[in-house]
C-alpha positions as CSV (number, residue, x, y, z in Angstrom):
1,X,101.6,99.4,116.9
2,X,102.8,99.9,113.3
3,X,103.6,96.8,111.3
4,X,106.7,96.2,109.3
5,X,107.1,93.3,106.9
6,X,110.5,91.8,106.7
7,X,111.3,89.3,104.0
8,X,114.7,87.6,103.8
9,X,115.8,86.4,100.4
10,X,118.3,83.5,100.4
11,X,119.7,82.7,97.1
12,X,123.0,80.9,96.3
13,X,125.8,83.4,95.6
14,X,123.5,86.4,96.0
15,X,125.7,87.9,98.8
16,X,128.9,87.5,96.8
17,X,127.2,89.1,93.7
18,X,125.7,91.8,95.8
19,X,129.2,92.7,97.1
20,X,130.4,92.8,93.5
21,X,127.5,94.9,92.3
22,X,125.9,96.5,95.3
23,X,124.0,99.2,93.4
24,X,122.3,96.6,91.1
25,X,121.5,94.4,94.1
26,X,120.0,97.4,95.9
27,X,117.8,98.2,92.9
28,X,116.6,94.6,92.7
29,X,115.7,94.6,96.5
30,X,113.9,97.9,96.2
31,X,112.0,96.7,93.1
32,X,110.9,93.6,94.9
33,X,109.7,95.7,97.9
34,X,107.8,98.1,95.6
35,X,106.2,95.1,93.9
36,X,105.1,93.9,97.4
37,X,103.7,97.3,98.2
38,X,101.8,97.5,94.9
39,X,100.4,94.0,95.5
40,X,99.2,94.9,99.1
41,X,97.5,98.0,97.8
42,X,95.8,96.1,95.0
43,X,94.6,93.5,97.5
44,X,93.0,96.2,99.6
45,X,91.5,98.1,96.6
46,X,90.1,94.9,95.1
47,X,88.9,93.2,98.3
48,X,85.3,92.1,97.8
49,X,82.7,94.0,99.7
50,X,80.9,91.0,101.3
51,X,81.1,91.8,105.0
52,X,79.1,93.9,107.4
53,X,77.7,97.2,106.5
54,X,78.7,100.1,108.7
55,X,76.9,103.5,108.6
56,X,78.6,106.7,109.8
57,X,76.3,109.6,109.5
58,X,75.0,109.5,105.9
59,X,77.9,107.4,104.6
60,X,77.8,103.6,104.6
61,X,80.8,101.2,104.1
62,X,80.6,97.5,103.4
63,X,83.6,95.8,105.1
64,X,85.5,92.8,103.8
65,X,84.8,89.3,105.1
66,X,87.1,87.5,107.5
67,X,90.1,86.1,105.7
68,X,89.9,88.7,102.9
69,X,92.1,91.7,102.7
70,X,90.6,94.7,104.4
71,X,88.2,96.7,102.2
72,X,89.3,100.3,101.7
73,X,87.1,102.9,103.3
74,X,88.7,106.3,103.3
75,X,92.1,105.2,102.1
76,X,94.2,105.8,105.3
77,X,95.6,102.3,105.3
78,X,96.5,102.2,101.6
79,X,98.1,105.7,101.8
80,X,100.2,104.6,104.8
81,X,101.8,101.6,103.1
82,X,105.3,102.5,102.0
83,X,108.7,101.1,101.4
84,X,111.5,102.3,103.6
85,X,115.2,101.9,102.8
86,X,117.1,101.9,106.1
87,X,120.4,100.9,104.3
88,X,121.8,99.8,101.0
89,X,120.6,96.3,100.2
90,X,117.6,96.5,102.6
91,X,114.0,97.5,102.1
92,X,111.1,97.2,104.5
93,X,107.4,97.2,103.6
94,X,105.7,99.3,106.3
95,X,102.2,100.3,107.2
96,X,101.9,103.5,109.1
97,X,98.7,103.0,111.0
98,X,98.1,101.7,114.5
99,X,95.4,99.3,113.4
100,X,97.2,97.6,110.5
101,X,98.5,94.8,112.8
102,X,95.0,94.2,114.1
103,X,93.7,93.8,110.6
104,X,96.6,91.6,109.6
105,X,96.3,89.2,112.5
106,X,92.9,89.8,113.9
107,X,91.9,90.4,117.5
108,X,89.7,88.7,120.1
109,X,86.7,90.3,118.5
110,X,87.6,90.5,114.8
111,X,88.9,87.8,112.4
112,X,92.1,88.6,110.5
113,X,92.0,90.5,107.2
114,X,95.5,89.9,106.0
115,X,97.3,92.0,103.4
116,X,101.0,91.9,104.3
117,X,101.1,88.0,104.5
118,X,99.7,87.6,101.0
119,X,102.1,90.4,99.8
120,X,105.0,88.4,101.3
121,X,103.9,85.3,99.5
122,X,103.7,87.3,96.3
123,X,107.2,88.7,96.9
124,X,108.5,85.2,97.5
125,X,107.0,84.0,94.2
126,X,108.4,87.1,92.4
127,X,111.8,87.0,93.9
128,X,113.3,84.5,91.5
129,X,112.4,86.6,88.4
130,X,113.5,89.8,90.0
131,X,116.8,88.4,91.1
132,X,117.3,86.4,87.8
133,X,117.1,89.8,86.1
134,X,119.7,91.1,88.6
135,X,122.0,88.2,88.0
136,X,121.8,88.7,84.2
137,X,123.0,92.3,84.6
138,X,125.9,91.5,86.9
C-alpha cells in the first residue's frame, strides 16, 4: 500500500483569493507541499542510528528507534517521496514504496517510525507564512 499525505488548509478568504489569483495560489500550495517533502526527507536523513543493527552480507545497518523517523538504508524510501499535482490548487505528498505506511503507523511486530505525520505538522506550522506571502502578492 502506497501512502499519500493529504493536508487541507483552511484560511479565511483563501478560496475567494485563490479564485481571483489561481496561479499564485497554486504556486503557494505547491511550495508548501515541496517544503513538506523536504522536511520528510531531512527527518529520514537525520534520524539517529540508535536502533537494532542488521547485517546483510558484509553490510550492516543501524535502524532508527521506535518513534523516530526511519533511518535511511539504501535510499529507496527517500527517493520515492514526491509531490504530485493532480489538479490546479492541489498537491499531494506521496511515498512510492509499499512499506512506507508500515513505517509510518507501525505493525503488530514493529513500532511506528513516522515521517509523514511530522511533515504534516511542519506544513501546518509553515502554512501561515507561505500563505501570508501569497496574500501579499494578490
